[in-house]
N, C-alpha and C positions, 0 to 999 in steps of 0.2 A: 163675445170678446171684442173689446175695442182695440183700436190700433195701439193705444198706450199699453194695454195689457199684453198684446203680442210683443211689443218692443221690450217690455219688462221681462217677459218669459224668455225671449231670445237672449237678453243680457244675462239672465240667470244660467241659461244653458251654456253660454260662452264662458262664464266664470267656472261652471262645473267642468267644462272641457279643459280650461286652463289649469284648474286644480288637478285634474286627472293627468295632464301632460307633465305638470310639476312633479307629481308623485311618481310617474313613470320614469322621469329623468333621475329622480332621487334613487329609485330602486335600481335603475340601470347603473348609476354611479356606484352604489353600494355593491352590486354584483361585480362590477369591474374591479373595485378595491379588493373584494374577497377573492376574486380570481387571481389578481396580482399577488396577493398575500400567499395564497395556496401555491401558486407557481413558484414563489420564492422559497416556501417551505419544502417543496418537492426538490428544487435545485439544491438546497442545503442538505436535504436527506440523501440525495444521489451523490453529492460531493462527499459527504461523510462515508457513505457506503463504498464509494470509489477509493477513498483514503484507507478505509479498513481493508479492502481487498488488496490494495497496494502494500500496506503494512504486512499483511499475512504472506503475500508473495515474497517480500523482502526477508521476513523471518524464515520462510521455507528455504529460500536460496542461501541465506546465511548459514542455516543448519547444514545444508548439503556441503557448502564450502568448508565449514568447520570439520565435518566428517572426513572430507577428502584431505584436509590439512593434517588431521590426526593420523590418517592412514599413511600419508607421506612421511610424517615424523616417525611413526613406528617402523616403516620400511628403512628409513635412513638410520635409525638406531640399530636395527638388525644388521644392516650392511656395515656400519661402523664397528659393531661387535665382531662380525666375521673378519673384517680387515685387521682388527686388533689381534684376534686369535691367530690369523695367518702371519702377522708380523712377529708375534711371540714365537710361533713355530719356526719361522725362518731364522729368528735370532738364536733360538736354541740349536738349530741345525748349524748355524755359523759358528757358535761356540763349540759344538761337537767337532766340527771340521778343524777349528783352530787348535783345540786340545789334542785331537788326533795327530795333526801336523807337528805340533810341538813334541808330543810323545814319540812319534816316529823319527823325528829329527834327532832325538837324544840317543837313539839306539845305534 
């Protein structure tokens, strides 16, 4: 092998190494892009899951609140009915007393 052959061989090896480095950089760049894309997909997925969990929690709490509100309404309606009945009873009693007083006053 002559000095020229050695120089040519070294130049070819250098080009091969440069090509390998270029390919490695391209692969690394692609891996980085894929990792960033996948990270973004995971973030979006987690965000959606968090949103779904939050919505389910809101629905659950709203359902509890609605049940409590309904129980309060029913209790209030029962108390109002009891008060109405008591008022009617007292009104009847007052009428009885008034009638009795009037009748006794005429004797």
